[in-house]
N, C-alpha and C positions, 0 to 999 in steps of 0.2 A: 504493500500500500504506500510505501514511502515515496514512490515516484508519482503516485496518483493523488489527485484531490478527492476523487470519489470512486467508489466501486461501480456505481451506475449513474449516468447522466441521461436524463430523458429530455428530448427537445419537443416541447408542446405539452400543454396541460388541458387538453380536451379529454373526452371520456376514455380514450386509450391511454394517453400519457399520464393523467393524474392517477388512474387506477394502477398502472404499472409502477408508478412512483411509490404509492402507498404499499402495494404488495411487496415490492423490493425492500422497503424499509422494514416491513413486518418480518421479513426473512433475515434481518440482521445486516443488510447491506447499507453502506453509507451512500445516501441517495440525494441527488439534486434534480430539480426540474426547471427547465428554462421556459419562460412564457413572456411574450411581449405585450399581451393585453394588460389592462389595469386590473382585471379580475380573472380568476381561474375558471376552468370549465369549458374553454374553447367555444367553437361555433354552437355546439349543441345547447349548452346552458345559457349562453349570452344572447345569441341571435338565431337560434334554430329550434330544436325540439321543445324546449321548455317554454319560451315565450309564445310560440305558436300554439301550444296546447292550452295555455292560459286563455288566449283569445278564442280558440275553438270552443272551450268550455263556456266562456262568457257569452259568446254569440249564440250558442245552443240555448242557453237559458233565456236570452232575449227573444229568440224566435219562438220558443215555447210560450213565453208570456205574451208577447205582442202580436203574434200571428195566429192566435186561436187554438193552439194545441192544449193549453191549460183550460180553455173555455169548455173543451169537450168533457172535462172532469168537474165542471162547475166552479172553476176558479176564474173569476173575472175581475176586471179593474182597468185603470189607465196605466199604461207602462210606457216610459220614455227612455230613450237612449242617452246616457251620459258617457260619451266616448272618452273624455279625459279621465274619468274615474276608471273606466275599463282598462285604459293604458296604464294607469297607476297600479292596478292590480297585477298586470303583467310584470311591471318593473319590480314590484314587491316580491313576486315569486322568484324572479331571476336573482335579485339581491340576496334573498335568504339562502338560496342553494349555492351561489358562488362563495358566500361567506362561510358556508358549511364546509366546503372543500378546503378553504384556507385554514379552518380550525383542524381539519383532519391532517393537513400537512404538519401543523405545529404539534399535534398529538403524536404523530408518528416520526417526528424529527426529520421531515423532508425539507431540504433547503430550497426556497424559491429564488431562482436567479432571474431577475426582471430584465428583459431586453430581448433583442433579436440574436439568435445563434447563427454563427458561421463557422464551418470547419476550417481549421488551419492545418490539420494533418488527420491521420486516421484515428488518433486518440486525443486530440486537443481541439477545443472549441472556444471561439472568442465571443463574449457577450459584452457589448459596449467596449469599455476600456480594460476589461478583465479577460484573461485567458485561463481556462481550467483544463485539466487533464483527467480523463476517466478511463478505467479499465474496460468498461462497457458503455456504449452509447446507443440509445434507442431513439430512432427517428419516429416521431408521432405527431407530425405537423398538420395532419388533417387535409381538408380540401376547401376550395373556394368556388364561387359561382362561375360557371362557364359563360363568357361573353357571347353575344350574338352579333355577327357582322351586320352593319347597317342600322343597328339600334344602340344608341348611346344612353346608358343609365345615368340619370342625373339625381336620383333619389328624391325627386319632387313629383313629377308627373310620370316619368318612366323609372320604375323601381325594380330592384332585385328582391330576393326573399327577405333581406334585412330591411330594406326600405318599406316593404309591404307590411311589416309589423308596426311601423311608425307613422302611417298615414294619419294626418290630423283631422281629416274628415272622411266621411263615407263617399267613395267614388260614385259618380252617376253611372258610368259605364266603364267597367274594368275589363280590358282585354288581357287574357292570360296566355302567354306564349309558352306552350308545353303542357301536355296533358298527363304529366307524371304525378308523383306523390305530392311534391311541394306545391305545384300549381293548383292541384285540386283542393288541397287542405286550405291554403291561403285564399283561394278563390271562394271556397265555401264560407269562410269567415265573413268576407265582405258581402257575399250574396245574402247571408242571413241578416246582415245589418242594413240591407236595403239597396245594394248595388245591383245593376244589371251586369251579368258576367258572361263573357264569350270566351271560350277556350279554343285556341288555334293549335292543332297538333299535326306535326309533319306526317306521322304514320296514320293508317286508316282506322285506328282504334286507340282509346285512351289506355293508360297504365301499361306501358311496354314492359314485357318480361313476366307479367302475371298470367295466370291461367286464363285461357281464351273465354271460357264460359263466365268466369268472374268479371272479366273486362266488359263483356256485353251486358251483363246484369247491372254492373255499376253505371255504365253509360245510360241505360234505361232509367234507373232510379234517379240519377242526377238530372237528367232531362226533365223528369217529372217534377223535380224540385225547382226548376227554373234555369238551369244551366243551358246556354246555347253552345253549339259546337260548330267548328269548321275543321273537319278531319281530312287527312290527306292533303294538307295545305301548308305551304311554307310562307314565312314572313320575310319580306325583302327589305323593309324599311319602316321607320316610325319617325314622323316629323311633327314638331310642335306647331300648332296653328291657333294662336290666341289663347283661349282657355282650355284647349284640348289637344289631342294627338291624332294625327291621321296615320293609320297603320296600313301599309301596302302588303297585300297577300296575293299569292297565285297558287294554282294547283301544283302539288308536289311532282306530279308526273308531266307537267307542262300544260300550258293553257293561258288564257287571258288573265291579266292582273286585275284586281279590284281593290277598293279601299274600305276601311272600317273606321268610323269616327268614334273615338273613345275619349273619356276624360282622363283615364290613367291606363298605364300598361305595366304588367308584371312579366319580367323575363325570367323564366324558370325552365331552362332547357337542359339542366344537369349541373354537375360539379366536376372540378378537375383537381388533381392532387397538388398540394403545396410543396413542390420540390425545388422551385426556383429560389435563388438567393441564399441557399444553404452552403454553397461552396462544395458541393458533392465531389467535384473533380479533385479537390485537394485531399479528399479522403480516399480517393481511388474508386469512387462509385459512379455508375452511369444509370440512366433511366431507360425504360423501354419506350416503344413508340407512342404509348399513351401517357407518358410522363411519370409512370409508376416505378417504384423500386422493387425489384424482384427479390423474393426470399425463399428459403426452403421451408419445410413443414414446421420447423422450430422457430421461424422468424429471423434466422440468420441471413444477412446479406452476403455478397461475394467477398466482403472484407471482414476478416476475423475481428471480433470485438464490436462490430457495428450491427445493430438489429433494426428492424422496422416493423411497424404495426399500423392498423387502421386504414384510413382512406388513402394513404400514400402507397399501399401495396395492392395487388389485384384482389378482386372480390367486391361484394356489395358495400357501398358506402353507408354503413349503418352504425349508430353509436354503440349498440349492444354487441355487435361483432368486434368493434375496437376494444370494448371493455374486456371481453373474454380473452382477446389476444394480449391485452395489457397484463392480465393475471398470468397467462401462459408464458409470456416472454420473461417476466420477472422470475417465475419458477425455473425456467430453463437456465437463466443466468446464474441462479443460486444452486444449480446442479440437480434440481428436481426434474420431473417430467411434466411439462406443461403442454396440454393438447387442446386444440379447438377442432370440433367436428364441423367443418365448413359445409357439409351436406345437410346439416340441420340448423340453419340460421333463419328464424322467422322474420317475415317482413309485414309491416302494418301500415295502412293508410287511415289516418284518424279523422275521416269524414264522418257524416251521419247518414246511413249506418257505417260502421267501421268495416274495413276490408283487411283480411289477413291471410297469409299463406306460409307454409313451410314445406321444404322438400321439393319434389318434382311437380310440374304442372301435368295435367292429363296428356297434353301433346308430347312433352318430353318423355313421360313414362311409356306411352304407346310406341314411341320411336325406339325404345330400348327392349320392348318385349310385350307379352300378353298381360293385360291388366283387367281388373274388375273395379267398377266404380259404384259407390253408393252415395245417393244424394237425399237430403231431407230439407223440405222448405220450412222456413221460420213461421209461416202462417199456420202450420200444423202443430207448432210448439205452444203449449198452454200458457206459459209465462209471457212469451212474446205477443201472443194474441190478446191476453188480458191487458198487457201494457200498451196495446195498440202500436206495436212495433213489428208489423208483419213482413217487412221487406227482407229479401235475401234468402240464403240457403247455406247448408254445410255440405261439403263434398269430401269424401274419403277415397283415395286412390290406392289400391292394393295389388301386389303381385298375384296374378291369377293362380299360380302353382303353390307358392309358399304362404300366401295371404298376408305377407309382411306389408305394413303400411309404407308407401313410397312418397305420399304427399297428402296434405290436407289444405283445403282452401275454403274460405267462408266469408260471407257478408252478413253481418248482423250488428246490433248496437253494442255488443260486448266482445266482438271478434278479437280485438287487440289483447284482451285478457285471456280469452278462451284458447287462443292459439298456443299458449304455454303448455296446456295439457297435451296437445298434439305433438309439440316438440319433445316433451319429456317421454311420451309414449314411443316416438320414433327413436329417441336416444337409447332406449332400452330394447329396441328391436321388436316392438309390439306388432301383433297381427290385428286385423280388423276385429277378429273374434275376441281378442283380449279386451279391446275397448267396449265391444258390445256386451260383454259379460261383467263389466265393471259397473257397480251400482252408482247411479248419479242421483243427487238430491232432487226432489220434486216439490214445487214447480220451479225449474230453472231453465234459462236459455241453454245451458250446457247439455240438457237432455237431448237436444237436437243433434249433438255430436255423437252421442250413443246411438241414436236412431240412424244416423248416416252410416255408422259402422255396421249396424244391423242390415242396412240396405245393400251393403256390398254382397251379401249372400241372399239378397232379395227378401229379407224377412223383417222390415220395419213394422212397428205396431200401429202407429197413428196415421198412416196413409195407405 
């Protein structure tokens, strides 16, 4: 240790980095974490997962109150939107959680090095005017918004996901460029609060990468809620015109251009890894053609002593994936066996209803072999029906020969929580029969999962 300042130096304090730092410190390693933001937690806690969920929850409550959902239950009254107070609630949630990580750093004796990190060699990093050496360095710098050529984000009228959280008034007409998770979540916030929302998606269906049947069902549900779509369409430009924005679009496969008049535009076409400005060349590292750092199964890079996790390496850009990799990389550095099963990483869209999936889509599973599929509609679930939440279904995809569950996809109001049972079942190698014969409490939304598993063998009870 005499030659090194730290056993482990982690660059980035997002979900991957801060978890890796805490776990490394718990394992007795002298640990530091570099973070350039004023607060810990990375994109997720500061301008991503957490603030967006605060606004999603608040906007759901407003829609239930102001748009008649509560009236169906005999709860009536005058309800008005106080957007400033809603934003204050979002900021309070972010502040509490980021301070919580700062407390955990102090509790576990993780040193926070404030500033931007740049490699000077394979084991030394400069942060401001200080250079430190570490036996192990973990790159966990996350990702940032992918820019769209022809559309300049000004965070006033044309915003990215960060700016969309801070809008001081409800847009009259919000054009969302990109029909993926972020666009649909933030679009649904402002739709509930009164905006007209048009989603422009380059592909012919929303939610790329998800199960095809789930994508179509989501499209139908959101259309019923008031979303407008322009699918198979690309955006070629967006120009300010007085108090609004003129968005120029054309068919993705060629055709005549047209314009859409909007008050605001949200650019949400994806994210790219934060690997620029790190001085990777001085450490002897290169990136692949997607700007990612390649690692082995243990998260080692091509340079001994340098590791990488989260959004900077291949795989889905999800906070929970980064967290699991953070624990695993710390354990590997400490000489333990840290493993992440990348075949069982759940994904969730926090719209209403929620959409969630884990494992293979039906299309992927069929491409690999013979499968059996069980489906159960939420309208046949007693709790969902009682709560007047009939939209959606649960789908279980199993190997036709072994009955092992290969994938689970669902749309319902509690899908984000319910998908954990599916992930755990798959982690233990469950068959659809295992799930079907597991007693589920009644009346719950989760009973629909049991029934979908029963449907794999064609034996559901309530349909």
